[in-house]
N, C-alpha and C positions, 0 to 999 in steps of 0.2 A: 275816954279813951271807946273808938267804936267795934264789936265788933262783930265778925262774919262767922256765917254759919255756910259750911265748906257742901255745897249737897254732894250728897252719896256716890251719885254715878262719879263723881271728878276726886275720889277716893285712893285711886289708882296713883303713884308716884308722878305720875308724866304730868297728867291731868291734872293736880295740884304747883307742880311744878309751871306748868304751861299757865294757870289761873293767877298763881303769884304773878309772876310776869307778865303778863297782863294788866296785873293791879299796880303794880308799881310801877313800869316802865312808861304804862301808856297806853300801850298797842300789844297786834300779837306776837309770838314769841315762838318760833317753830321747833318742834324739841324733835327730834326723826330717834329719838326711840322709843316716847311716847306713841309714833305715828306707827313703830311696829308694833310694836304689843299692841294697838285697836286694831292693828292689821290680823294680827293672830290672836287673840281673842274670838273679833268676828267671824273666821273660822276655823275657829272650834267651835263658832254657837250654832254657825251654819251646819255642820254635823251634826251634832247633838242631838238627841230626839227631843223634837219640845211637847214636853207635859208636863203639867203644874203638878197641883195636888189641889185634896178637898176634905176636912175634915165631913166621915162618918157620922156625925147630925146632922149638916149642911144640908147634905143629900133631899133629894125630893121623896114623899112616902111611900112612894114608886120602886125606886129605887131599890128604899132597905123590903123590899117587897120580892123584891128580883134577888137580891144577894140571899135572903133568907132561903128560898128557890134551889137557886146554886148549890147551899148549903147541908140541902136536903134531896140532891137528888131530882128535881122535880117533884113535879110536870109538868110544863111550861104550857103558857099559853099558845105560842107557834111555836110550826114544826121547824123555825128553823132557827129554835133557839138551841143554842147545846152546839152549832157548825161549827168550824176550823174559822179565828179569823184569818187572814191573809196578807190585814200589815201592812196593806200596797200604799197608802199613803208616809209609810217608813217614820210615823211620829212613832213610837213605842221602839223599846228595846228592839233590835235586834236577834229572833231565836227560830228555830229553827222550823218547819212548819207544823202547825198540828198543834205549837206552844200554847197558842193565844185560842179562846171561844167565845164566840159573841149569844150576848144572852138581853132580848128587846124589856125597857121600861115602859112599862105602860104607859103613853097618855093619853090625861084625861079630855076627850074631846073629838079623839084624832079618831078618823074614819076609815084610818091605816092603822102602821106597828108607829109612826111615828117616826122623829130621829135620834130619841135617847134607848142608851144601851150600856151594857156592860162588859167590859171587855176583861174576862179570868186567865191570866197564867197561870202556868201550872205550881209554880211557887205558890202557901201559906199567903193566903191574903192580899198576892197582890192583883188586885178588882182595878180597874180601870174604867170611871165615867165620861161618857161621852156624854151631852148635850144636844148635840149642833150634825150629829152621822158622821163622823170621824174626820169631821176639819177640826179638833183640840179632844185634848184627854187631858184628865186628872187620877193622878194615883190617889186611892182611896186611905185616910188616915186613920182607921182605927184606932187610936189611941186620944183622939183631941172632940 
């Protein structure tokens, strides 16, 4: 007997039902409920902030240096460090103006500040790392 492994992306009931029907019937079967679920999921994903996560230990050493400076209250290498981050990209959770502050993560060999930053929220250990100048963010996980 041959066993099939169902890919994790098809773990929703509608996805499994469509897969089983396709395999047993030999052709595509339209499932209205799964289409509605997929649409609702896509809409919710588009509205939610796009933040990943990164282990503290996986950050570059310069990010550790920046986080240490934030904890100590400075001094910072750039005058822009500690300024309010506006969250114009709307990738981070929506908060009031002044909640987030940005800090430079030194990029070796860069003639300027580079693209790497830590954006710190007011909550304890709510630090986000971006290596691509705010195109994406990862919440720093201090537990791994």
